[in-house]
Steps between C-alpha positions, in 0.01 A plus 500: 500500500289186491471227241132588463601841360634328187292182472246470220164395645262647242491596133768762435626746244878537490469873433358535853821364654811699583828421331706697753523513877767670708584339834808712567875490444649211305745413781214477752296278268797272436562457875135422561492257208801316643315449830183383328700268274667343803160445663375328183814284506413387853157391381657325204738306728209387717295413192789293359514297823120483529471362147126541448469825305658641187495868402452607138578865424390615153646828374363669189557841350585685183858501372733698734254469793788383722422132541860372502639755745197459726556125523869556573441752779188363669621139523872553559479376860323174423684170509563398136412138576141608561463742209454427130459772234362430154500753217266386224607591148363405158379137523745238375397224255479261798269737685284558193454125482297523822209717610593857590487445876731196497825692531357692795383186677845342481660820635280523810684514834506188715354513849734692726630724221438841349456514123513823303357527151664796325237537232246230549220287362321832442716557194253257342220758529719808450767467231298242312193719518682803362664269242238228440707355215721343770209276600519323165837356603329308782324265253171506692217292350243724335730802486608516137512877447495824697128524421445196724642687801188677625380641834386154611856372452638754749218439747592132490865586571402707803295205625792263450742732681257540790464122522880457491547746787213361704641149465848590623360723777286215629812285514712734711638768267461857629460724194593866458455685170658843457448743214773766493302803388744711297413825324568538130715807569718313748543213254625754246753632754625151580537407134698819443730409793564164334617688192699763690691269736748265326468238773122494443509484118471121498152527655365699206333341200334676205206272573445698821392798291264289289332365813484850651281608209251238622490646853123558503432148374714353778335714766158386384607134508658536845185662632278223366733225623512649850123547513439139394755329723539686831358249746511456878741205465709672229474878538651766277681797654560815294833656598596856397830440321635837386725513808691173532596514871139575596363221278742249654405596855126488432525153347720372783267636768200336336681166501601535864152607612316221323750223577497597867132402506602133459559437869520124444832535314751393765813291519413141601581405857740221586342167581467426872779243507756733338388792716538291818858410409630844401723524807653161421571601140662821623725305739605265220600792280677692776684182605658442159876521490 
């Protein structure tokens, strides 16, 4: 597989994309994922020392798409000091006191680090588009009722998001955006498992069923968001998500392939003076009592 197999480079319809791929036995996929994860960790270590790039990984998907477990398994070999995960929930009063992108700006990874957005700034053109009444809580000038939230409003948001991503890309942030493409039938199965397994009950909320009834609305909004914001500097990748081990491996391989293209990411070399005295430093250490 190649990253290009999943990258969005033209206008798409989600119904044309697979939700399931079978790469073989789960144990084989897990072993391969472990090797790919270790290779990504090597790049991350070099990037941390290099200190000129950051990596932002945005993960979106319907409820039960497997975002949490994917993050756990794909990034388990990375050094925690170079990895920061943010899960964006309902905006707090502090966050609502700023523009909608503010909380995402302040959560961006520093140079040398990986940042993962579990749910992302795209919630502002997804959840709020399906539930436009949420926009009223942002206290935006000129938006006094749902009637004020028209097509031009959403076009402006897409423009703002594109500008946000272009700005951070131009300043050294490598952006990946992944949509976990889950089928409605598989979501049903996963919700049922949450009800059937006592140790999974805590994940279930009656609100999940209310949102499920809006499935078609969400799919339409995802499709439009992807079509308006998949850019060369901030591409979207559509990952078939019905099989979790396969989805994890595809995402990890895309990261490894694309990050490997940054051949300038290397650990800095020692300065000439330190390098010339390495033997002396070694003797000092070996001569300690």
